[in-house]
C-alpha positions as CSV (number, residue, x, y, z in Angstrom):
1,I,111.0,119.0,30.3
2,E,109.8,121.9,28.1
3,L,110.3,124.4,30.6
4,A,113.9,123.3,31.0
5,L,114.4,123.6,27.4
6,Y,112.9,127.0,27.0
7,T,115.3,128.2,30.4
8,I,118.3,126.8,28.4
9,M,117.5,128.5,25.1
10,V,117.0,131.8,27.3
11,F,120.4,131.4,29.0
12,I,121.8,130.5,25.1
13,L,120.2,134.2,24.5
14,G,121.6,135.9,27.6
15,G,125.4,134.4,26.7
16,T,125.5,135.5,23.5
17,L,124.3,139.1,24.3
18,R,127.3,139.3,27.2
19,G,129.8,137.9,24.6
20,W,130.1,134.3,25.9
21,L,129.0,132.7,22.9
22,T,129.5,133.2,19.2
23,K,126.4,134.0,16.8
24,K,127.1,130.7,15.2
25,Q,127.0,129.0,18.6
26,M,123.5,130.6,19.5
27,M,122.2,129.7,16.2
28,N,123.1,126.1,16.5
29,G,122.0,126.3,19.8
30,L,118.8,127.9,19.5
31,I,117.8,125.3,16.2
32,L,119.0,122.3,18.6
33,G,116.5,123.5,21.3
34,I,113.5,124.1,19.3
35,S,114.4,121.1,17.5
36,L,114.0,119.0,20.7
37,V,110.9,121.1,21.3
38,L,109.3,120.0,18.6
39,S,110.1,116.2,18.8
40,I,108.9,116.1,22.7
41,R,105.5,117.5,21.7
42,N,105.3,115.3,18.5
43,I,106.0,112.7,21.4
44,Q,103.4,113.9,23.7
45,G,100.7,113.7,20.7
46,E,100.6,110.0,20.9
47,H,98.8,110.3,24.6
48,L,95.6,110.7,25.9
49,R,95.4,113.7,28.3
50,I,92.3,114.3,30.6
51,N,92.7,118.0,32.0
52,G,89.8,118.6,34.5
53,L,89.2,122.6,34.8
54,Y,88.7,124.1,38.2
55,I,85.8,126.3,37.0
56,G,84.0,127.0,40.4
57,Q,80.7,124.9,41.2
58,G,80.4,123.0,37.5
59,D,82.1,120.7,35.3
60,S,84.4,121.1,32.2
61,T,87.1,118.3,31.2
62,I,89.2,119.0,28.0
63,I,90.5,115.9,26.7
64,E,93.4,115.8,24.3
65,M,93.3,113.0,21.6
66,P,96.2,111.5,20.0
67,K,96.4,113.3,16.6
68,Y,92.3,114.4,16.7
69,G,92.6,117.2,18.6
70,L,90.3,118.1,21.6
71,F,87.2,116.7,22.6
72,I,85.2,118.6,25.5
73,I,82.9,117.6,28.0
74,D,80.6,120.4,29.6
75,G,81.8,124.0,29.9
76,G,80.6,125.2,33.5
77,Q,78.6,127.9,34.5
78,F,77.5,130.8,32.5
79,G,80.8,133.4,32.8
80,K,83.1,130.2,32.7
81,G,83.4,130.0,29.0
82,K,86.5,132.7,29.0
83,T,88.1,130.2,31.3
84,V,87.7,127.3,28.9
85,E,88.8,129.3,26.1
86,R,91.6,130.8,27.5
87,F,92.9,126.9,28.5
88,I,92.3,125.7,25.2
89,K,94.4,128.4,23.8
90,Y,97.4,128.0,26.5
91,L,97.0,124.2,25.1
92,G,97.9,125.6,21.5
93,Y,94.5,124.8,20.3
94,S,92.1,127.2,17.6
95,K,90.1,124.3,16.8
96,I,87.7,122.1,18.9
97,R,87.0,118.5,17.3
98,A,83.9,117.8,19.1
99,V,81.8,119.4,22.2
100,M,79.4,117.1,24.6
101,V,77.0,118.5,26.7
102,S,76.1,116.1,29.4
103,H,72.8,117.7,30.0
104,S,71.6,121.5,30.2
105,D,72.0,122.5,33.9
106,A,73.3,126.0,33.7
107,D,76.8,124.9,35.4
108,H,77.3,122.4,32.7
109,I,76.1,124.4,29.5
110,G,76.6,128.0,30.2
111,G,80.1,128.2,29.3
112,I,79.8,126.2,25.9
113,I,76.9,128.6,24.9
114,E,79.6,131.4,25.3
115,L,82.5,128.9,24.1
116,L,80.2,129.6,20.6
117,D,81.2,133.2,20.7
118,T,84.7,133.0,20.8
119,S,86.9,132.7,17.8
120,L,87.4,129.2,18.4
121,Q,85.9,126.7,15.7
122,I,84.0,124.0,16.7
123,E,83.5,121.2,14.7
124,R,80.4,119.4,16.3
125,I,78.6,119.2,19.8
126,F,76.9,116.4,21.0
127,V,73.8,116.5,23.4
128,S,71.7,114.4,25.2
129,K,68.5,112.9,23.2
130,A,66.4,112.9,26.1
131,D,67.1,116.9,27.2
132,G,64.8,119.1,25.9
133,S,64.9,122.2,28.3
134,P,64.9,125.9,27.6
135,L,68.6,126.2,28.0
136,M,68.9,123.3,25.1
137,A,66.7,125.3,22.7
138,N,69.2,128.2,23.3
139,L,72.3,126.2,22.7
140,R,70.3,124.6,19.4
141,K,69.5,128.3,18.3
142,K,73.3,129.4,18.9
143,C,74.3,126.2,16.9
144,D,72.1,127.3,14.2
145,E,73.1,131.0,14.1
146,K,77.3,129.7,13.9
147,H,76.5,126.9,11.4
148,V,77.7,124.3,14.1
149,P,75.9,120.6,13.5
150,I,74.6,119.7,17.0
151,C,73.6,115.6,17.4
152,A,71.6,114.2,19.7
153,V,73.0,111.0,21.3
154,E,71.3,108.4,23.5
155,A,72.1,104.7,25.2
156,N,74.4,102.7,22.3
157,D,75.7,105.3,20.3
158,S,79.1,105.5,19.9
159,I,81.8,108.3,18.4
160,Q,85.1,107.0,17.2
161,Y,88.3,109.2,16.9
162,G,91.2,107.1,15.9
163,Q,92.1,104.8,19.0
164,V,89.6,106.8,21.0
165,S,85.9,105.4,21.6
166,I,83.5,107.3,23.2
167,E,80.4,105.0,23.9
168,C,77.2,106.2,25.4
169,V,75.3,104.3,28.3
170,A,72.7,106.5,29.0
171,P,70.1,108.1,29.0
172,S,68.0,105.1,27.6
173,H,65.7,106.1,24.6
174,Q,62.8,104.3,26.2
175,K,62.3,107.2,29.3
176,V,62.8,110.8,29.9
177,Y,62.8,111.5,33.5
178,A,61.4,114.2,35.4
179,N,64.7,114.5,37.0
180,A,67.1,116.5,34.6
181,N,69.6,114.9,35.8
182,D,68.7,111.7,35.4
183,N,68.7,112.8,31.3
184,S,72.6,113.5,31.6
185,I,74.8,111.9,29.3
186,V,76.9,109.1,30.6
187,C,79.8,108.1,28.1
188,K,82.5,105.8,28.9
189,L,85.9,106.7,26.7
190,S,88.3,104.0,26.1
191,Y,92.0,104.5,24.7
192,G,94.0,101.0,24.5
193,V,93.6,99.5,28.0
194,F,92.5,102.6,29.2
195,S,88.8,103.5,30.2
196,A,86.9,106.3,31.9
197,L,83.6,107.0,32.8
198,F,81.9,110.5,32.5
199,T,78.6,110.7,34.1
200,G,77.1,114.3,34.3
201,D,74.8,114.6,36.8
202,F,73.4,111.1,36.8
203,S,71.9,109.7,40.2
204,K,72.4,106.7,42.0
205,D,68.5,106.1,41.6
206,T,69.2,105.3,37.9
207,E,72.5,103.7,38.5
208,P,71.3,100.0,37.5
209,L,71.1,101.4,33.8
210,I,74.8,101.4,33.4
211,F,76.0,98.6,35.9
212,D,76.2,95.7,33.4
213,H,77.2,98.2,30.2
214,V,80.5,99.3,31.6
215,G,82.5,97.3,34.0
216,P,85.9,97.8,35.9
217,I,87.4,101.4,34.7
218,H,90.1,103.5,35.4
219,L,88.7,106.8,35.9
220,L,85.7,107.9,37.2
221,K,84.2,111.6,36.7
222,V,81.7,111.4,40.0
223,S,78.4,112.3,39.2
224,H,76.8,115.5,40.5
225,H,80.0,117.4,42.2
226,G,80.4,114.7,44.6
227,S,76.7,114.8,46.0
228,R,75.1,112.0,48.1
229,T,72.5,111.8,45.5
230,G,75.1,110.7,42.6
231,T,76.9,108.0,43.9
232,S,76.8,104.7,45.9
233,R,78.8,101.7,47.3
234,E,77.2,99.2,44.8
235,M,78.4,101.5,41.8
236,L,81.9,101.8,43.3
237,L,82.0,98.0,43.4
238,K,81.1,97.5,40.0
239,L,83.1,100.0,38.7
240,K,86.0,99.5,40.7
241,P,87.6,102.6,39.4
242,S,91.7,103.3,40.2
243,Y,91.1,107.0,40.4
244,A,88.0,109.4,40.6
245,M,87.8,113.2,40.0
246,I,85.5,115.6,41.6
247,S,84.7,119.1,39.8
248,C,83.0,121.4,42.7
249,G,83.3,125.3,43.7
250,R,85.6,125.8,46.8
251,G,83.1,126.7,49.7
252,N,79.8,126.1,47.6
253,L,76.6,126.1,49.3
254,Y,75.6,123.1,48.5
255,G,78.3,121.1,50.5
256,H,79.8,119.1,47.7
257,P,81.5,116.6,47.7
258,H,79.4,115.3,50.5
259,Q,81.5,113.2,53.2
260,E,79.4,110.0,52.7
261,V,80.9,109.7,49.0
262,L,84.3,110.8,50.1
263,K,83.9,108.1,53.0
264,L,83.0,105.6,50.1
265,F,86.2,106.3,48.1
266,Q,88.2,106.0,51.4
267,S,86.9,102.7,52.5
268,E,87.9,99.4,51.4
269,P,85.5,97.7,48.7
C-alpha cells in the first residue's frame, strides 16, 4: 500500500513539472499522500511482525513489537552483523529494545557481537544462564565496553513489553549440558491469542523438558536449522504448530534441512 502511495506522489510531482497540475494542487496532493502513509504506519504499529532473515547458515529473527520497537533473537555468523544492521535501518529503527542470544554458537552470536560496534543503540541483551563459552565471554566483554546491560535467563524467567510476553522454558537451572546446543534458550512469545516458539539449537534428546510447558502454538522456529537432531514427531504432536520457519544456508555442508524433518511436517499428525 505504501509503495502505491509513493508512486502516486511521484506522479504528482511529475504532473506538476509537465504543467498538468498547479503548485497548489501539487502541495495538496503531497500533503494528502504523506498523511495517508503516516496513518498506515500508525495502524501497522499495532501489529506484531516476525521477520526471519536469510543470513546463510545461521539464525536471526527480527521481531517488531507494537509500540515497543525491536526484539532480536540471534544475529547469524560473524560477517552477518552488517546484514542485520541494514535490515533494521531499512525498517526505520535506530534503537533495539532487546537482543536475545539463544546460545553462543558462532552462527547465532557472531552477528550480535558485530552489531555492538554499529551506530545502533541496544538497550539490553539476554543470554542463556547455562552458557559460559569463550564466545559468550567475548560478548560479555563487548557489552561492558559499550555499557550495554546483559542479563542471564533460564526456565521460568519472563520478559514483558506491553502485550508481548516472552517466557523462557529452557534451559533448566538444574543442569548444564555437555552438548552446548542443549543449553540454548527456548522461549515462547505470546501476543493476544498468537504464540510462537523459538528453539535455538535445542535437541530432541532434551525436548521432554518443554513438552508440558508450551502446548499448541501458531509458529515454530525449527531447532538447529532443520537438523534431524532437533525435531521429533512427538514434539510436533504436542506443539501442533500452524507454521514452521527453518533458517539455514542454501547448499550448506550439513544438508540442512534434513529430509526426515521435512517429512515430519508434511505428514499428517
